[in-house]
C-alpha positions as a printed NumPy array, in Angstrom:
array([[-10.622,   0.437,   9.738],
       [-10.734,  -1.869,   6.857],
       [-10.69 ,  -1.431,   3.198],
       [-10.484,  -3.436,   0.037],
       [ -7.538,  -3.778,  -2.498],
       [ -8.129,  -5.036,  -5.933],
       [ -7.147,  -4.53 ,  -9.62 ],
       [ -9.716,  -4.529, -12.485],
       [ -9.717,  -7.889, -13.897],
       [-11.88 ,  -9.885, -16.501],
       [-13.809, -11.554, -15.171],
       [-14.075,  -9.531, -11.98 ],
       [-12.347, -10.831,  -8.773],
       [-13.645, -10.491,  -5.253],
       [-11.975,  -7.698,  -3.403],
       [ -9.657,  -8.645,  -0.722],
       [ -9.998,  -7.038,   2.683],
       [ -7.346,  -4.381,   3.693],
       [ -6.534,  -2.54 ,   6.951],
       [ -5.605,   0.927,   6.094],
       [ -3.438,   2.088,   9.139],
       [  0.222,   3.048,   8.697],
       [  2.449,   0.588,  10.552],
       [  5.369,   2.987,  10.99 ],
       [  7.703,  -0.175,  10.889],
       [ 10.216,   1.26 ,   8.475],
       [ 10.65 ,   4.529,  10.284],
       [ 11.225,   2.523,  13.375],
       [ 13.718,   0.202,  11.834],
       [ 15.553,   3.255,  10.342],
       [ 15.951,   4.671,  13.862],
       [ 16.764,   1.533,  15.646],
       [ 18.944,  -0.348,  13.006],
       [ 19.994,   2.725,  10.867],
       [ 18.737,   0.55 ,   7.963],
       [ 15.6  ,  -1.015,   6.587],
       [ 14.54 ,  -4.452,   5.024],
       [ 13.349,  -2.463,   2.016],
       [ 15.724,  -0.338,   0.222],
       [ 14.136,   1.683,  -2.485],
       [ 16.123,   2.13 ,  -5.83 ],
       [ 18.059,   5.158,  -6.579],
       [ 15.346,   6.369,  -9.006],
       [ 12.522,   6.181,  -6.473],
       [ 10.109,   9.055,  -6.799],
       [  7.148,  10.088,  -4.539],
       [  4.206,  10.971,  -6.741],
       [  3.331,  14.642,  -6.821],
       [  0.321,  16.611,  -8.124],
       [  2.408,  17.534, -10.959],
       [  3.289,  13.991, -12.014],
       [ -0.577,  13.196, -12.468],
       [  0.036,   9.855, -10.76 ],
       [ -3.073,   8.537,  -9.052],
       [ -3.316,   5.477,  -6.944],
       [ -6.387,   4.539,  -4.96 ],
       [ -7.715,   1.824,  -2.595],
       [-11.466,   1.284,  -2.434],
       [-13.025,   0.612,   0.869],
       [-16.315,  -1.38 ,   1.169],
       [-18.16 ,  -1.781,   4.51 ],
       [-21.522,  -1.35 ,   6.028],
       [-21.238,   2.546,   5.731],
       [-19.923,   2.483,   2.227],
       [-21.407,  -0.698,   0.392],
       [-20.87 ,   0.768,  -3.002],
       [-17.178,   1.67 ,  -2.166],
       [-15.3  ,   4.819,  -1.015],
       [-12.296,   5.822,  -2.987],
       [ -9.242,   6.45 ,  -0.796],
       [ -6.266,   8.332,  -2.495],
       [ -2.85 ,   6.976,  -1.561],
       [ -0.636,  10.031,  -2.434],
       [  1.739,  11.553,  -0.14 ],
       [  5.548,  11.996,   0.29 ],
       [  6.184,   8.244,   0.236],
       [  8.003,   6.608,  -2.783],
       [  6.582,   2.924,  -1.94 ],
       [  4.076,   1.112,  -0.07 ],
       [  4.746,  -2.269,   1.388],
       [  1.851,  -4.71 ,   1.24 ],
       [  1.405,  -7.991,   3.182],
       [ -0.466,  -9.814,   6.077],
       [  1.883,  -8.471,   8.792],
       [  0.515,  -5.302,  10.435],
       [  3.968,  -4.693,  11.984],
       [  5.953,  -4.502,   8.78 ],
       [  3.455,  -3.314,   5.974],
       [  1.71 ,  -0.002,   4.969],
       [ -1.141,  -1.828,   3.494],
       [ -2.315,  -4.973,   5.36 ],
       [ -4.259,  -7.808,   3.441],
       [ -5.665, -10.236,   5.735],
       [ -6.026, -13.31 ,   3.283],
       [ -4.549, -16.745,   3.438],
       [ -3.072, -16.185,  -0.09 ],
       [ -0.922, -13.199,   1.057],
       [  2.314, -13.768,   2.75 ],
       [  3.657, -11.573,   5.689],
       [  5.699,  -9.314,   3.523],
       [  4.175,  -9.953,   0.057],
       [  4.798,  -7.008,  -2.127],
       [  6.023,  -3.374,  -2.546],
       [  4.349,  -0.907,  -4.832],
       [  7.284,   1.298,  -5.779],
       [  7.107,   4.601,  -7.606],
       [ 10.069,   5.494,  -9.763],
       [ 11.009,   8.42 , -11.944],
       [ 10.746,   7.997, -15.659],
       [ 13.67 ,   9.124, -17.571]])
């Protein structure tokens, strides 16, 4: 599967292709090494329906040329983003993106 990840910008930018399949990397590393490469902060919080947090990816392909909105709300407090499909939740296949490029971290607001 492929999708596109982009932010609204002025002027509009071309969407970047994204593969939307969970890697399972962090779970494996937790089991194998009893640790992880990315450690969420103490105030990490997974979005809930009560928090009204909404985050979407937009998938564009032959079957949905106008885009398909894909919600990313579940029990995770963060998503890793990068080129490496073994270490990231959201894979971005673009030369400007590094193997482990970014983390989208949800945090509680005090």
